[in-house]
N, C-alpha and C positions, 0 to 999 in steps of 0.2 A: 504494500500500500504507500511505501514512500514516494513511487513514483507519482503517486496521483495528489500527494501534498507538493510538489514542483510545479505538477501543471498537471489539469485535468487530460484523459487520452484525447488523440487527438482521432480523425475519422479513419487514417491508416491503422492506431493501434486498434481500435473498435473492431475492423474487420478481420481481426485474427484471432479473436479471443470473446465469444468462441467464433466459427466460422460463419459467414452469412447464412448458408442453407441451413446448419442447425440451430442458429438464432431465429428464424422463421419457423423451423418446424417445433422448438420448443414454444414460442409467443402461441404459434395456434393449439399447441396442447393447455397454455394456461387461458386463452380464450374460451376453449372447450370447457374448463373445469369452471370458470366464470359463468359462462350460460349456463352451465347444468346447475350449478347453486342457485342461481340467482330463479330458473325455473320453478326449481323445489320451493324457495320461498313464496314464490307467485302461487303456488297448486297450494301450500300451506293457508296461506291468507284467503284463499277460494273466491267463491263468486258473491259474498257478500261483502259490504261494506262496514264497518265495527270501529268503535273505538279502539284501538290496539296500542300499548306502549308507544309514545313517541311518535305515532305516524297518525294522531286522530284528526288531524286537518285532513285527512282522505276525505271524512265524511261531508267536508264542505264543500271541498272539490267536487266531488262526487255530485252531489245534490244541484250544485251550481252549472256541472256539465251536462245534466240532465236537461235542466232549463234552457240552456241553450241549445241543445240538439233540437229540442219541439219547437225553438223559436219564439221563446221567450225574452230571450236576453240576459245579460248578465245582471239574474236578480233574483231574490229567493221566494217563494211562495209564502213560508210564513216569518215572520220574525227571526230574524238569526246574528250570531256572533258578526262583530264586536257590539253593534247598534244598528244593524240593517232593518229598517222596517218591512212589512210583505208587500212585494210588489215593486218596491224602490229600488232603483241601480246602486251594484255596488261596484268598487273599485279595489276592493280592499285584497282581492284574490288575485294571484298572476294569471294575467290574461293569455299567455302562451301555453301555461298547461292546461287551464281551463279550456283552451280552444282544442288542443290536442285530445284531451280528454271525450270533448264533445264530439268531436271527428269520428273516433272511434266508438261513441255510441250512435251517432247518424249513419255511419254505416255497417254497422253489425248488429245494432241493438243495443240494450243497457246489459252489458256485459261485462261488470268489472274483471272478471278473471281473465279474459280475453286481454282488457287492457294491460292489467299486469304482465302475461304471458309477452308482450309486444315489448312493454317498456324492460323487462328482464333480457331480453335477446339484445334488444339495443345499449344497455348498459352493459352487459356481457363481453360486449362485442368493442364498443369504443371505450369503457373506460380505461382497461386494461392496455388497450393500445395505445391510447395517450399518454398513460403513464411509460410506457415502455417507450415510445418517442421521446417525451422530455428527459428522463434517465439515461437514456442512450445517448442524447445529444450534449449532457449536460456532463455526465461522471463515466460513461462507456457502456458498450453492451453489455456486460454481466451483471451490472448493476440496474441497467433498464430492465432486465429480463427479470430480476429478484424482485424488484420493485412492482412489477408486474404482476407476480406472482402471489405478493403478498395482498395487494387489489383486488385479485382475483377471490381470495378467501377471506378477505378483512368481514366479519361477523356484519359489522355496523352496515356497509355497503350491499352485503347479501340481502340483507332483512328489509333495508329500504328500497332496494329495486325492486320489493314486491308491492309497497305500499303506495298509494295514489296520491303523491305529494311530488312536490318541487325538486327535493333535494338530491334526486339520482339523477338527473337531466343538469340540475345546476352544477353539481360535482364535475359531470365531463363537460359544461360550458366553461368552467373555471379551467380544468385542464386546456380546452383549444385554445382560449384567449393566451396563455400562457407559450404553448407550441406556437401560436402563430407569433406572438412577439418574438421569439425565439428566431422562428425562421427569416424575419426582417432584419436583424439582428445580422444574423451570420451572408445575408445576400449583402448586406451595404459593407462587406468587407468587396466585394467584386464590382459593387454597383452603388453608386452612393445615395443611400436613401431606402434603398429595397426596389423589388420590383412592384410595380402597380398592382398587381392582380392579389399580393401577397396583404397589400393594404388595404384591400377590399375585404378579403378571408378574414382580415383583423379586427373588419370593423362589423362584418356580420357575426363574428364569435362574441364579440362583444354586446350586440344587439339582442343576441339569443341568451346570454347569460343575464344581461339586466332583465330582459322579459320574464326573467324566472323570478329574479330576486332584484327588487330596484336597489338593494344597499349597495351592490357592486358598482352601480354608479359612482357614487362618493369618491371610488378608488380609483376612476376614470382619469383623473386630474393628474395624480400622481403617476401614474401608468404613463399617460401621455409625456409628462418631464421627465421620469427616467428614459422614454426611448429619445426624446431630442436629445437629451445628454449625454448617453450612450453613441448616437449616430454621429455624436460630431468626428470630424476628420484628425482634430487633434485637439487638446484643450483649450479652451478658451483664451486662460494666460499666456499662451503661447504664441497664440495667434495673432497677427496683424492684417484683418483683413482691409481690402481695398475700399470693398462697398457693403451697405448695409446687408445686401442679400448674402454674401459668403458669411457674415456674423452670425446671420441667424439659421445660417443653412436651409437654403430655398426646397432642397428637394425633400429634405424631413417634414418641412413644413408642410410641402405638397401633400407628401403621404398621409401624416396626421390629420387634414383637412378631406383627405379620400375617407379613411376611416371615420372621421366627426359624420360626414353626409350619410354614411351608410348608416352609420347608429342612429341618428336624428330621423331619418327615412323609416326605420322599423318601431320608431318608439311615438313619432307625431302622430301618426293616424289614431294612435289608442288616447293623446293629449286633447287632439280635435273630440273623442269620441267622450271624453270626460268633462270637457266643456259644454257641450250639447246636453249631457243628462244632468250636469250638477250647476250650469251657470257660473262656475266656478274655473279657474286656472288648476289645475292638477295635471303635472308631469305624465304621470304614470300610475301608481297605486296610493289607495287611501291606508296607511298602515304604520307610517313612521310616527305621527303624531300620538296614535293609540299607544304605542309601544313604549316611546320615550315616557308619557304621562304614567303610564302603571308602574313602569321600572322605576319611576324615580318619585313614587309618589310617598309623602309622610309615612303611611301605613305602614311602611318597610321598617321606618326608624333608621339606623345606621346600618341594618343588617339587610341582604337582600333575602325576602323570602320567593323563593323559585316558583310555585305557583299556588295561587289563593282560592282558585274555583271561578268556575263563570259566573256565576251568581255576583260573588265578590266584585269582580271585577267590573261587572255593571252598575253595582252600588256605589263604586267608587265615581263612575261619573258625574261629574256636576249637573245637578238636575235643570238649571238653569240655561245649559247648554241642550239638553234633549231634544228641542225644535230645530234645531239645524241640521241640514241633508248630511249625509257622510263624510262629505268632502269637507265641509263648512268645519263639522265637527272634529273631523282631523287635525286642522288647520289650529282651531281654539284648542284642542288639546295638546299640541306642541308646544303653543305659548304658554300653556300653564304649566308644562312641564319644566319649560326654559325659567320660568318665574321659582318653581322650586330651586334649581339649581342655583340663582341669583340671592334668593332668600337666604340662603345656608350653603356655601360653598364648601365647607368643612364636613358636610352632612354628606353630600355629594360624592367627595371622595372618598370618606370611606365608605360608603356604600355602594360605588365602582369598586372599590379592594374587596369587599365583602364576596363581590360576585367570582373571583379568583377561583376558589374551591370547586364551585357548582360548574364552572365553564370547563374545567379540567379535571373534571371529577373520574377517577378511575378504578374506586373501590365501590366493592357491592354494598347496599344499604338496606335497612329493614324495610322503608317506604318505597322500595322499588319491586316491581313484579319479579318474578323468576326470568323470565325473556331479559328483562332488560339488564338485570345483573349480571347474567351471562355474556352478554352483548358488551358491557361495559367493559367486564374484567377481561373476557376472551378477545378482546380487540384493542381498543385505546391502553387497557392494562396491560396487556401483552406486548404491545408495541412500544409503551412509552420510553422505557430503558432504550432502546435501539435508536429510537428518533431522537433522544437528546443526546446520545454519543453520535448519531449521526450532524445533527446541528454542529456539536462543537468540532468534528473533522472538517466540515463545510467551512467553517470561519478560519480553521488554519489553515486551508488550502492557500498554496502561494501561486500566484500565476507567473507561468513562464510567456515566452514569447510566442506571440500568435493565439494565445488563449485570453484575451481579456474578455471574449465573449462569454466564456464559461463563468468567469467570476461575475459579469454584470447580471447573469440568468440567478446566480446566487442569492447577490444582493436584492434582485427584484423578488425571489420566492420571500427572504427576511422580511421585505418590506411590508409585503401583504400580510403575512403572518401578523406582523406587530399592528400594521393598521387595522385590519378585519377585528383583530383581539380587542382592540381598544376602543372600536366601535360598540361593539356588543357590552364591553364591561363597562362602558358609559350608558347602557340604554337597558336593554332585555336580556337577559342572561338564561339559556338552557343548552344541556348538552348538545341538542340536534343542531344548534347554531354553530358547534363548533366541529362539528361533523365534515362540514366541507373543506375545512382546513388539513382533515386529516388525509384527503386525496394527494397534498404536498408535500404531507410531513411523512410518510410512506417512503417516498423517496429518499429523504436524509434515513429514513431506517435501513433502507437497502444499503444504502452507501457503507452503513456501521455492521451490517451482517457480513456483506463482502470483506471489509476491512477486518472482523472475527476469523473468516474462513481464510484470509489469505497471511494472518500470522498464525492461524492452528498449523496450518500446510507447513509455513516455514519451520515452527518448533517441530513438527514430525521428521521434516528433514535434517534437522540437526542432530 
């Protein structure tokens, strides 16, 4: 592993260990295993939609998709979480995932099991494939295969793949965004700014991910800044550009403009829909205000309570705001939530810190179901030592000549892990909100596994 600490493997190195043919075969086996396990999860969850641990939102997505499929639009027949009145429009739920589920119901009838099976197959193929691509490009073929293998059997991923919720496709979207960003980074070595079609792919990946979870949109400015910074031909402090265009690097700005245009093109139709439905400007979904308000409400004191119960959350809503429509209520609640912070910044800081154990929880608990404890300990609990060791190894990697892209990608992964964690520690924290990070963290776990295997082999040889 010492060679990795000097510089990550080049493509030439990666083609030797393992051979390209055996690598593809191993990847195929991993994908087959991933699909098989996810299909078993889908079959286990069956053709009914129940309030199962960690995936209770599937009841909402199922009911909403049924309404959309028969032409009622994005609304519920009865009053629904969080405070949506019967028959009134809602923008609380992912438009993309609801549309996907509604399309399955419209084409094949209301058949949750079929939707689960289709989702399991898609996730079983694309999740390990993209994990392999990122791991391979950044750390080498062997680590890419180990990472794909870990993702194929990771209990959380297997379990969520059978649930009718956004998590599974959202994780695929995150991996796609990172892979597209890295492709642009590699292309920039030979073509300043990268190919335009890759910028388009990057925009589609971003739009896909944001339409599943709008929280990812908050990371987009940092992601764009990172790309502009790392696509420069040389450090700004060493450049003496003769024109403004040279200083700002027009090819990169052009590429980012293409990506932004694609992203806007995917989001704006829903923004228009929201304005027509609520007569209020709502870029995408109406859930951030609810989450921030409830997550920072004084009811928690200075120690976060993960779940209060549906009725308890509704009772916390100010009575004088309940006449507002969903969009107006979401915005009013965000203002109230921010007021909680300004009224007592110390409590906000303490409350945010108190969320850390819940966010990174890996131990069993008496208030969790058997399946939740098994998934938690058997996936994140088992992987955590390797994740921490892998993160440490990645920090110590020294970049050799021509390997700056690998170090830049590691930096981007660290940036996202930190930013995404901070967002949830400041608002509302549940284990399922951390699980998307596991998609990237398993790549670092694979790095640790490979290091341990290398050291073991070296000791045996001695």
